[in-house]
N, C-alpha and C positions, 0 to 999 in steps of 0.2 A: 725189520726195517728195510725199506727199499734202498737198493744201491744203484747208482747211476754211473755209466761209463760213456764218456764222449769220445768220438773219433771223427776223422775227416778234416781236421784242420791242416794248415800248411801255408806255403808261400805261393802267391799267385800275383800276376801282373794286373794292374788296373784294367777294369772291363771284363775281367775273367769271372769264373764261377767256381764255387765250392759247394759241396753238400755235407753238412754235419749230421752225425747220427748220435742218438743218446739211447743206449740199450739199458733197460732196467731189469732188475730182479725183483722177485716177489709178486704176489697177486694183486698188489694195490694199484697197479698202473691204471687199470680201467676205471678206478674210482678217483683218479687224480687229474686235476688240471696240470698242464705241463707248460714250461716256459723256457725260453732261451734269453739269457742275459749276457752282457759283455762288460768288460772292464779294461779300459786303456790305461797306460802308465800315467799316474798322477790324477786320474779321474775316478769318480765314484762309479760303482757298478750300476748299470742301467738295463731296463727291460728292452729287449729287442722285439720279441714276439711271444704270444701265448696262445694256447688252444685249450678250450674247455673239454670236459669229458664228452660232450655232445658235438664237439668239432667246431665250435664258434671261435673264430680267430680275432686276434687284436695285434696291431703293429705299432711300433714307434714311427713317428712321422718321417724320420730320416731314412727308413728302409721300406716304406710303403712303395709298392710297385716293382721292387727289386728282390725282396726276400719272400719266401713262402714257407710256413710252418705246417707240418702235417703229422699225423700219428697213425700207427698201425697197432690196433688193440690185440691183434693176434700175436705179433711179434713183440709186443710190449716195448716198442721203440718209437721215439719221436725224431723228426727230421727237420732240418732247416736248410732249404735250398736258397743259396745266395748267388744272385746274378748281378752283373754290372758292378762289380765290387770297385770300391774307391779306397784310396789310402786311408781315409778317415775311418774306415771299417776295421782297420787294424786293432786287434784287442785279443784278450783271452775270453773265450766264449764258454759260458757255463750253462749246464742244463739244470732245471729245477722242477721238482715234483711237489704239488700242493694237494695232499690227499684230503678227502672229506673228513676223515678222522685220523689223527696222528700228527706227527711233526713233519715240517718241510724238509726235504732232502735236496742236497746239491751234489753235482758231480765235481770231478777234480779239475775240470777245464781243459780246453784245447786251444792252442795258439793259432790265430789267423793273422797272417801278415800280407798286406797288399802293397806292392811296390809301384811307384809311379813311372 
């Protein structure tokens, strides 16, 4: 089973940037669509951005133009570059792998806090 480990979260001022990384284990990465989700206190987990095996991306309206998802199939890592951060981006960010065959896998999450 693929294992996901997120990193790169932290505390940043509004308008700042962070880059999240999700390192994966196992050979299934290149056969998986990857996604970043987030969950703020008291709210449901929501999709932030996703990228297919072929590199097609999709973004939540709230982050379009500010966030960029990318993947490195050699390093088996997916990234989320977050620019122009806002306090409402504060949440725990989770990485998710959707393989062609097999079960969905989640990372443990990384906290992103944006101060105003």
